[in-house]
DODREN-51424 format. One record per atom (N, C-alpha, C, CB): z, x, y; residue in three letters. Coordinates in pm, whole numbers, padded with zeros to 5 digits, always signed. Each point is the difference from the previous one (the first is absolute). Glycine has a CB too. Layout:
<recs>
ZXYALA...
</recs>
This chain:
<recs>
+03226-09434-07561MET+00004+00052-00137MET-00101-00075-00087MET+00245+00062+00028MET-00332+00013-00092LEU-00102-00062-00083LEU+00058-00044-00134LEU-00174+00140+00112LEU+00143-00262-00153GLN+00049-00052-00127GLN-00111-00066-00081GLN+00223-00034+00105GLN-00348+00074-00079GLY-00111-00058-00074GLY-00035-00138+00050GLY+00067+00132-00197GLY-00164-00199+00132PRO-00041-00135+00042PRO+00111-00101-00024PRO-00237+00058-00051PRO+00232-00166+00124ASP+00099-00107-00013ASP-00026-00075-00130ASP+00021-00022+00252ASP+00072+00025-00350PRO-00025-00068-00128PRO-00003-00152+00012PRO+00109+00191-00111PRO-00066-00242+00226HIS+00002-00146+00020HIS-00127-00051+00067HIS+00248+00012+00016HIS-00340+00079+00013LYS-00125-00039+00064LYS-00099-00045-00106LYS+00040+00162+00189LYS-00109-00272-00165ILE-00096-00052-00098ILE-00122+00092-00008ILE+00078-00235+00045ILE-00135+00268+00069HIS-00122+00082+00004HIS+00034+00138+00058HIS-00146-00208+00027HIS+00176+00306-00111PRO+00038+00132+00051PRO-00116+00079+00060PRO+00178+00002-00170PRO-00301-00039+00135LEU-00119+00062+00059LEU-00059-00100+00099LEU-00048+00142-00210LEU+00063-00114+00338GLU-00028-00099+00105GLU-00140-00059-00007GLU+00159+00121+00140GLU-00258-00040-00175HIS-00139-00046+00005HIS-00056-00030-00139HIS-00031+00135+00209HIS+00121-00153-00305TYR-00046-00029-00137TYR+00085-00113-00059TYR-00077+00242-00031TYR+00038-00367+00056PRO+00081-00114-00040PRO+00003-00027-00150PRO-00051-00094+00219PRO-00035+00160-00296ASN-00005-00027-00144ASN+00110+00072-00078ASN-00245-00033+00022ASN+00323+00116+00045LEU+00109+00071-00066LEU+00133-00049+00058LEU-00147+00203-00041LEU+00240-00235-00049VAL+00131-00049+00043VAL+00112+00074-00073VAL-00100-00226+00050VAL+00215+00240+00015PHE+00122+00033-00071PHE+00042-00128-00071PHE+00071+00183+00168PHE-00082-00180-00299LEU-00005-00122-00080LEU+00124-00088+00009LEU-00146+00124-00151LEU+00264-00064+00155LYS+00122-00081-00004LYS+00007-00098+00117LYS+00116+00188-00116LYS-00188-00157+00225ASN+00010-00082+00120ASN-00086-00126-00004ASN+00048+00207+00124ASN-00131-00223-00228ILE-00079-00123-00010ILE+00035-00081-00124ILE-00184+00115+00123ILE+00278-00068-00203ILE+00035-00069-00123ILE+00079-00127+00031ILE+00003+00219-00124ILE-00041-00328+00061THR+00069-00128+00020THR+00075-00047-00124THR-00174-00060+00166THR+00137+00107-00283ARG+00064-00046-00123ARG+00131+00076-00025ARG-00226-00059-00096ARG+00333-00014+00064PRO+00128+00067-00022PRO+00002+00090-00122PRO+00107-00192+00109PRO-00197+00170-00205ASN-00001+00079-00122ASN-00096+00120+00005ASN+00059-00208-00121ASN-00106+00240+00242ILE-00075+00124+00020ILE+00081+00088+00093ILE-00225-00116-00033ILE+00260+00234-00015ILE+00086+00092+00076ILE-00076+00131+00019ILE+00213-00106-00092ILE-00226+00149+00217VAL-00080+00119+00032VAL+00081+00095+00087VAL-00213-00135-00016VAL+00204+00264-00011GLY+00072+00100+00077GLY-00071+00039+00129GLY+00092+00083-00212GLY-00019-00012+00296ASP-00052+00045+00128ASP-00121+00093-00017ASP+00231-00021+00096ASP-00323+00009-00003TYR-00118+00086+00016TYR-00108-00022-00107TYR+00151+00165+00105TYR-00124-00244-00205THR-00107-00033-00096THR-00107-00080+00072THR+00163+00000-00194THR-00287+00044+00177TYR-00108-00072+00070TYR-00101-00059-00098TYR+00031+00153+00196TYR-00096-00259-00147TYR-00111-00062-00072TYR-00120+00001+00092TYR+00155-00147-00139TYR-00269+00193+00087ASP-00123+00010+00077ASP-00104-00087-00068ASP+00054+00236+00080ASP-00095-00343-00014ASP-00095-00095-00060ASP-00132+00004+00075ASP+00190-00147-00073ASP-00300+00144+00000THR-00131+00009+00064THR-00035-00123+00082THR-00071+00145-00187THR+00142-00258+00161VAL-00029-00123+00074VAL+00118-00041+00088VAL-00152-00073-00185VAL+00269+00055+00123ASP+00116-00051+00072ASP+00126+00041-00075ASP-00133-00196+00091ASP+00219+00273-00028ALA+00120+00049-00067ALA+00094-00112-00042ALA-00020+00208+00132ALA+00006-00324-00070TYR+00084-00114-00038TYR-00043-00059-00134TYR+00038-00048+00241TYR-00141+00106-00302ASN-00041-00042-00135ASN+00099+00047-00106ASN-00238+00007+00075ASN+00329+00083-00040PHE+00082+00063-00104PHE+00071-00103-00089PHE+00032+00194+00152PHE+00036-00289-00093GLU+00075-00096-00082GLU-00092-00086-00086GLU+00178-00003+00176GLU-00302-00014-00134LYS-00096-00074-00084LYS-00031+00078-00127LYS-00099-00106+00206LYS+00122+00237-00203ASN-00028+00084-00116ASN+00120+00019-00091ASN-00170+00115+00137ASN+00281-00180-00102VAL+00117-00005-00089VAL-00010-00134-00072VAL+00149+00150+00151VAL-00198-00147-00274LEU-00048-00120-00068LEU+00101-00057-00099LEU-00230+00087+00027LEU+00229-00221-00040TYR+00087-00071-00095TYR+00147+00034+00023TYR-00187+00002-00168TYR+00225+00002+00295HIS+00135+00038+00037HIS+00078-00127+00037HIS-00078+00229+00081HIS+00143-00288-00179PHE+00069-00126+00019PHE+00150+00024+00015PHE-00177-00119-00132PHE+00235+00065+00240GLU+00140+00028+00031GLU+00094-00041-00112GLU-00055-00029+00239GLU+00024-00079-00312PHE+00095-00048-00101PHE+00015+00100-00115PHE-00061-00235+00061PHE-00035+00327-00077LEU+00013+00103-00104LEU+00089+00115+00045LEU-00228-00062-00082LEU+00240+00082+00213GLY+00094+00098+00053GLY-00044+00145-00006GLY+00168-00158-00065GLY-00288+00186+00017ASP-00041+00141-00008ASP-00036+00053+00139ASP-00083-00036-00236ASP+00107+00164+00256LYS-00023+00064+00129LYS-00110+00106-00009LYS+00241-00043+00060LYS-00310+00060+00050LEU-00087+00115+00020LEU+00074+00091+00097LEU-00218-00132-00043LEU+00253+00252-00003ILE+00077+00093+00081ILE-00083+00127+00021ILE+00220-00093-00089ILE-00245+00125+00214ILE-00082+00116+00035ILE+00084+00092+00088ILE-00217-00135-00015ILE+00219+00264-00017GLY+00082+00095+00072GLY-00053+00039+00136GLY+00070+00082-00218GLY-00015+00026+00269LYS-00037+00051+00133LYS-00120+00095-00009LYS+00240-00022+00073LYS-00310+00033+00038PHE-00108+00098+00017PHE-00110-00013-00105PHE+00167+00153+00101PHE-00195-00274-00145CYS-00113-00023-00091CYS-00127-00027+00081CYS+00156-00092-00178CYS-00268+00132+00123ALA-00131-00024+00062ALA-00079-00091-00094ALA+00002+00225+00122ALA-00028-00348-00079ILE-00062-00100-00086ILE-00138-00036+00056ILE+00227-00091-00068ILE-00329+00115-00013ALA-00137-00025+00045ALA-00040-00146-00018ALA-00057+00236-00058ALA-00051-00272+00120SER-00050-00137+00000SER-00022-00053-00141SER-00108+00045+00219SER+00147-00170-00240GLY-00029-00068-00125GLY+00097+00026-00112GLY-00229+00012+00067GLY+00334+00067-00044ALA+00100+00020-00105ALA+00062-00134-00036ALA+00048+00235+00081ALA-00036-00262-00211LYS+00050-00130-00046LYS+00117+00018-00096LYS-00230-00097+00027LYS+00320+00002-00020PHE+00120+00003-00083PHE+00009-00134-00074PHE+00119+00161+00160PHE-00136-00157-00292ILE+00014-00119-00082ILE+00148-00016-00035ILE-00237+00026-00095ILE+00296-00138+00132MET+00142-00019-00025MET+00021-00085-00126MET+00046+00019+00248MET+00078-00040-00284ASN+00032-00063-00128ASN-00049-00144-00014ASN+00195+00147-00007ASN-00221-00213+00119GLY-00051-00136-00007GLY-00138-00010-00062GLY+00135-00050+00198GLY-00202+00164-00214GLY-00131+00000-00063GLY+00005+00006-00151GLY-00085+00109+00201GLY+00206-00093-00257ASN+00014+00007-00146ASN-00003-00138-00065ASN+00132+00208+00028ASN-00185-00215-00148HIS+00002-00122-00081HIS+00073+00030-00131HIS-00218-00083+00104HIS+00268-00024-00167GLU+00063+00018-00130GLU-00103+00045-00104GLU+00170-00176+00059GLU-00126+00263-00148LEU-00089+00050-00104LEU+00033-00056-00138LEU-00027+00207+00133LEU+00152-00248-00153ALA+00042-00043-00133ALA-00058-00136-00044ALA+00208+00128+00040ALA-00218-00228+00050PRO-00051-00130-00044PRO-00147+00006-00042PRO+00163-00108+00154PRO-00208+00002-00220VAL-00140-00011-00040VAL-00092+00012+00121VAL+00066-00145-00194VAL-00026+00080+00306SER-00081+00006+00122SER+00074+00075+00110SER-00110-00217-00063SER+00036+00296+00138THR+00058+00069+00116THR-00012-00084+00127THR-00057+00220-00106THR+00000-00340+00097PHE-00023-00084+00118PHE+00133-00042+00062PHE-00216-00083-00101PHE+00231+00090+00235PRO+00127-00035+00066PRO+00014-00150+00024PRO-00003+00224+00110PRO+00019-00300-00217PHE+00006-00146+00009PHE+00097-00050+00106PHE-00058-00007-00239PHE+00177+00065+00244ALA+00109-00057+00079ALA-00031-00010+00148ALA+00154+00090-00166ALA-00234+00002+00221ILE-00021-00001+00144ILE-00081-00120+00047ILE+00013+00248-00004ILE-00079-00317-00089PHE-00083-00114+00037PHE+00073-00133-00007PHE-00194+00127-00081PHE+00316-00128+00026GLY+00082-00120+00000GLY-00061-00117-00076GLY+00087+00075+00216GLY-00053-00198-00173HIS-00051-00123-00061HIS+00029-00004-00151HIS-00181-00008+00176HIS+00300+00052-00211GLY+00040-00001-00140GLY-00011+00135-00068GLY-00071-00234-00007GLY-00014+00322+00060TRP-00017+00131-00063TRP+00118+00094+00027TRP-00247-00029+00022TRP+00326-00004+00083GLU+00117+00084+00029GLU+00103-00005-00112GLU-00039-00038+00242GLU+00022-00056-00335ALA+00095-00013-00111ALA+00004+00126-00087ALA-00039-00246+00002ALA-00067+00326+00001VAL+00000+00120-00084VAL+00107+00098+00042VAL-00244-00030-00038VAL+00293+00015+00162HIS+00102+00092+00050HIS+00134-00069+00021HIS-00179+00132+00109HIS+00193-00249-00165GLU+00123-00075+00020GLU+00121+00082-00047GLU-00127-00217-00028GLU+00221+00234+00121GLY+00122+00074-00032GLY-00015+00150-00001GLY+00065-00193-00130GLY-00184+00242+00165ALA-00023+00145-00006ALA+00017+00063+00138ALA-00158-00032-00192ALA+00203+00156+00196ASP+00008+00078+00122ASP-00136+00069+00018ASP+00254+00036-00023ASP-00325-00074+00129LEU-00135+00051+00017LEU-00004+00151+00018LEU-00061-00218+00100LEU+00170+00276-00050THR+00000+00145+00020THR+00006+00075-00133THR+00111-00034+00220THR-00073-00035-00326THR+00001+00064-00132THR-00109-00058-00090THR+00246+00042+00023THR-00296-00160+00012LYS-00102-00065-00081LYS-00131+00080+00000LYS+00105-00222+00050LYS-00137+00279+00066TYR-00122+00078+00012TYR+00032+00150-00004TYR-00108-00187+00134TYR+00015+00270-00177PRO+00024+00144-00002PRO+00037+00051+00139PRO-00161+00024-00191PRO+00269+00048+00202HIS+00050+00048+00129HIS+00032+00148-00015HIS+00094-00229+00062HIS-00168+00313+00009LYS+00014+00144-00016LYS+00078+00065+00113LYS-00215-00002-00122LYS+00284-00080+00201GLY+00084+00055+00106GLY-00075+00028+00128GLY+00141+00096-00175GLY-00072-00030+00267ASP-00057+00031+00130ASP-00110+00106-00012ASP+00219-00059+00108ASP-00314+00054-00016THR-00098+00107+00016THR+00051+00093+00107THR-00193-00149-00072THR+00205+00277+00040VAL+00064+00095+00093VAL-00094+00119+00025VAL+00231-00070-00081VAL-00263+00092+00206ILE-00079+00115+00042ILE+00094+00096+00072ILE-00215-00138+00020ILE+00216+00264-00059GLY+00092+00097+00058GLY-00035+00038+00142GLY+00038+00085-00226GLY+00016+00025+00270ASN-00024+00051+00135ASN-00115+00101+00000ASN+00243-00036+00057ASN-00313+00045+00056ASP-00108+00099+00017ASP-00107-00015-00108ASP+00165+00157+00105ASP-00199-00281-00136VAL-00104-00029-00100VAL-00131-00031+00074VAL+00173-00089-00167VAL-00281+00146+00118TRP-00134-00024+00057TRP-00073-00091-00098TRP-00007+00226+00122TRP-00031-00345-00072ILE-00067-00100-00084ILE-00143-00015+00048ILE+00219-00122-00044ILE-00315+00148-00043GLY-00141-00003+00036GLY-00058-00141+00009GLY-00019+00219-00108GLY-00101-00224+00161HIS-00074-00125+00023HIS-00014-00082-00128HIS-00125+00113+00186HIS+00161-00241-00176ASP-00018-00098-00109ASP+00082+00032-00125ASP-00227-00039+00088ASP+00331+00120-00075ALA+00088+00021-00116ALA+00071-00130-00034ALA+00032+00243+00062ALA+00001-00261-00189MET+00068-00122-00044MET+00121+00036-00085MET-00218-00127+00005MET+00327+00055+00021PHE+00125+00024-00072PHE+00038-00125-00078PHE+00075+00165+00175PHE-00043-00147-00302MET+00041-00111-00085MET+00150-00023+00014MET-00187+00051-00161MET+00236-00167+00116PRO+00141-00035+00024PRO+00098+00101-00058PRO-00069-00237+00000PRO+00172+00266+00079GLY+00112+00078-00049GLY-00019+00149-00008GLY+00055-00197-00122GLY-00168+00251+00169VAL-00019+00145-00010VAL+00087+00071+00103VAL-00237-00034-00081VAL+00275+00156+00049LYS+00079+00085+00089LYS-00082+00127+00028LYS+00222-00091-00092LYS-00244+00118+00219VAL-00077+00117+00041VAL+00094+00099+00067VAL-00211-00139+00029VAL+00211+00262-00077GLY+00094+00099+00049GLY-00034+00054+00138GLY+00040+00059-00234GLY+00057+00011+00291ASN-00018+00062+00131ASN-00114+00102-00003ASN+00244-00036+00049ASN-00320+00043+00061GLY-00102+00101+00014GLY-00122-00017-00088GLY+00180+00147+00061GLY-00192-00260-00128ALA-00115-00023-00088ALA-00126-00030+00081ALA+00155-00085-00179ALA-00269+00106+00116ILE-00130-00035+00059ILE-00072-00093-00098ILE-00014+00221+00128ILE-00029-00337-00078ILE-00070-00099-00082ILE-00146-00002+00044ILE+00211-00141-00030ILE-00300+00181-00058ALA-00141+00014+00036ALA-00065-00135+00028ALA-00011+00207-00138ALA-00097-00203+00212THR-00078-00119+00033THR-00036-00081-00124THR-00091+00120+00198THR+00115-00250-00190ARG-00033-00098-00104ARG+00072+00024-00132ARG-00220-00022+00109ARG+00329+00092-00103SER+00083+00013-00120SER+00065-00135-00033SER+00043+00244+00052SER-00018-00267-00180VAL+00076-00116-00044VAL+00127+00053-00067VAL-00210-00145-00032VAL+00321+00131+00102VAL+00126+00060-00044VAL+00074-00098-00089VAL+00014+00139+00211VAL-00009-00109-00339THR+00062-00090-00098THR+00132+00054-00053THR-00227-00077-00063THR+00256+00204+00089HIS+00124+00062-00048HIS+00063+00082+00113HIS-00090+00008-00236HIS+00216+00027+00219ASP+00071+00077+00101ASP-00070+00133+00026ASP+00215-00110-00069ASP-00206+00155+00194VAL-00063+00124+00044VAL+00110+00100+00035VAL-00205-00124+00087VAL+00202+00246-00143PRO+00104+00098+00029PRO-00004+00048+00145PRO-00009+00071-00239PRO+00122-00016+00284ASP+00004+00063+00132ASP-00107+00109+00010ASP+00247-00050+00017ASP-00317+00051+00094TYR-00098+00104+00034TYR-00114+00011-00101TYR+00183+00121+00113TYR-00216-00233-00178ALA-00117-00003-00088ALA-00121-00051+00076ALA+00149-00036-00201ALA-00267+00083+00162ILE-00126-00057+00047ILE-00059-00080-00115ILE-00042+00192+00165ILE+00021-00322-00143VAL-00051-00085-00107VAL-00129-00068+00044VAL+00233-00037-00086VAL-00317+00003-00012GLY-00124-00069+00029GLY-00057-00065-00123GLY-00044+00161+00182GLY-00046-00258-00160GLY-00068-00065-00111GLY+00052-00139-00030GLY-00040+00223-00092GLY-00019-00284-00011ASN+00038-00133-00046ASN+00008+00000-00153ASN-00110-00107+00203ASN+00233+00107-00257PRO+00128+00006+00071PRO+00024+00140+00056PRO+00092-00180-00149PRO-00011+00187+00255ALA+00024+00128+00065ALA+00074+00095-00092ALA+00004-00115+00222ALA-00049+00239-00225LYS+00065+00105-00078LYS+00024+00121+00089LYS-00109-00082-00213LYS+00205+00164+00175VAL+00031+00119+00078VAL-00117+00098-00008VAL+00247-00031-00042VAL-00304+00064+00156ILE-00107+00100+00008ILE+00061+00139+00002ILE-00149-00163+00124ILE+00248+00178-00042ARG+00078+00125+00003ARG+00125-00024+00082ARG-00209+00143-00024ARG+00303-00052+00014MET+00119-00002+00084MET-00026+00084+00124MET+00151-00032-00202MET-00097-00010+00313ARG-00020+00073+00125ARG+00073+00134-00001ARG-00028-00217+00118ARG+00141+00223-00186TYR+00082+00121-00002TYR+00059+00018-00139TYR+00053-00025+00246TYR+00004+00143-00270ASP+00069+00022-00127ASP+00137-00068+00003ASP-00123+00220-00031ASP+00189-00226-00085GLU+00125-00074-00012GLU+00109+00053+00094GLU-00059-00046-00237GLU+00068+00177+00250ASP+00103+00057+00087ASP-00022-00039+00146ASP+00025+00191-00159ASP-00150-00186+00202THR-00031-00036+00138THR+00027-00148+00025THR-00173+00181+00009THR+00136-00266-00104ILE+00026-00143+00014ILE+00150-00027+00010ILE-00209-00052-00129ILE+00287+00121+00047SER+00145-00017+00005SER+00054+00038+00138SER+00014+00047-00246SER-00064+00061+00301ARG+00044+00044+00134ARG-00041-00101+00107ARG-00019+00240-00074ARG-00103-00294+00063LEU-00047-00099+00098LEU+00085-00127-00004LEU-00233+00092-00023LEU+00268-00135-00097LEU+00079-00122-00013LEU+00141+00018+00054LEU-00134-00061-00200LEU+00185+00183+00195LYS+00131+00027+00060LYS-00007+00003+00152LYS+00062+00129-00204LYS-00177-00086+00257LEU-00016+00004+00146LEU+00004-00139+00062LEU-00136+00207-00027LEU+00067-00302-00036ARG-00008-00138+00050ARG-00024+00000+00152ARG+00155-00078-00187ARG-00257+00151+00230TRP-00025+00013+00143TRP-00023-00136+00067TRP-00097+00226-00043TRP+00048-00323-00031TRP-00030-00132+00058TRP+00126-00074+00043TRP-00203-00011-00144TRP+00319+00059+00099ASP+00126-00062+00041ASP+00063+00071+00120ASP+00035-00073-00235ASP-00097+00180+00283TRP+00052+00067+00119TRP-00017-00091+00122TRP-00055+00228-00099TRP+00138-00209+00199ASP-00015-00080+00121ASP-00126+00044+00074ASP+00250-00031+00017ASP-00296-00054+00074ALA-00128+00022+00068ALA-00002+00130+00079ALA-00029-00246+00013ALA+00141+00280+00049GLU+00005+00123+00079GLU-00016+00123-00089GLU+00149-00114+00167GLU-00082+00112-00284THR-00009+00115-00091THR-00141+00013-00057THR+00242-00027-00057THR-00302-00086+00022ILE-00139+00003-00050ILE-00093+00056+00106ILE+00047-00198-00149ILE-00031+00152+00272THR-00088+00044+00108THR+00017+00150+00025THR+00011-00229+00104THR+00112+00274-00107ARG+00028+00141+00025ARG-00058+00090-00111ARG+00208-00068+00123ARG-00220+00012-00242ASN-00045+00079-00115ASN-00134-00046-00057ASN+00239+00042-00052ASN-00315-00115+00131VAL-00122-00062-00052VAL-00099+00105-00050VAL+00033-00192+00158VAL-00038+00311-00094LYS-00091+00103-00048LYS+00041+00050-00138LYS-00045+00067+00237LYS+00175-00060-00265LEU+00046+00042-00132LEU-00033-00106-00105LEU+00184+00133+00108LEU-00163-00260-00071ILE-00030-00109-00094ILE-00148-00001-00033ILE+00191-00135+00092ILE-00272+00179+00003ASN-00144+00007-00018ASN-00046+00135-00055ASN-00024-00164+00187ASN+00120+00238-00245SER-00032+00129-00059SER+00048+00003-00145SER+00018+00113+00227SER-00026+00004-00290ASN+00051+00018-00136ASN+00122+00091-00003ASN-00231-00034-00088ASN+00298+00046+00202ASP+00113+00091+00010ASP+00130-00071-00040ASP-00118+00128+00183ASP+00139-00140-00313LEU+00120-00070-00049LEU+00127+00077+00034LEU-00136-00098-00184LEU+00129+00229+00184ASP+00118+00079+00033ASP+00051-00037+00140ASP-00082+00188-00147ASP-00009-00197+00242ALA+00039-00034+00137ALA+00054-00143+00008ALA-00172+00160+00088ALA+00110-00252-00161LEU+00047-00138+00000LEU+00140-00012-00060LEU-00237-00078-00016LEU+00263+00157-00087GLU+00133-00001-00060GLU+00105+00055+00096GLU-00105+00025-00226GLU+00065+00067+00312GLN+00091+00051+00102GLN+00035-00109+00101GLN-00097+00228-00029GLN-00001-00315+00058VAL+00026-00114+00090VAL+00108-00090-00062VAL-00239+00008+00088VAL+00227-00036-00216VAL+00098-00086-00067VAL+00141+00059+00008VAL-00180-00081-00155VAL+00189+00211+00144LYS+00131+00065+00005LYS+00070-00023+00134LYS-00083+00172-00161LYS+00005-00195+00266THR+00061-00025+00132THR+00064-00136+00008THR-00168+00149+00101THR+00138-00238-00201PHE+00060-00134+00002PHE+00144+00002-00048PHE-00226-00097-00039PHE+00263+00202-00033ALA+00133+00004-00060ALA+00108+00000+00109ALA-00093+00124-00200ALA+00204-00198+00179PRO+00107-00005+00101PRO+00072+00134+00012PRO+00029-00244-00048PRO
</recs>
């Protein structure tokens, strides 16, 4: 019985080592990646974690990436550790250098002392172009497309195509009714056998047929 590629395999394309199913190479506990999401790097796919920047465990922020995302080489994620205080006269991070300068944070909770915009969350079935950059705390909806070298500073709606610096919505992939229907389908949560059996439908625009598949799930 065919069930698609093994989601636990690091290199799903045998003769192309620069592409990996990303969750299988992640070492940081605060990076969470769904099944089948891949990263394709022009040099070395193990560069991915190097592109998750200023990600300090003591801040507790997470990078969460859904299933079936396609991430191109050089995509970068700026995490909350890259933020500096804006209210004081100086934005310089005195405390990290110690030797008496740590006194500026005496008695302070560092997770609240610095600007903290929460987790960065990428939805399911998101296509991220080459050298795209994400700022701390952004939320990217399901089915979105992030154009090459975009700088994502604000949340991205489901099934939006965005581009530029700062990234703005270029257009929506579908109308509101179609997006609502797609979000109810949540095909990325189907089991591997069901996805494999219906892969031609998922790769089509036949929403009526896909909705019929969902009806078969009912007890």
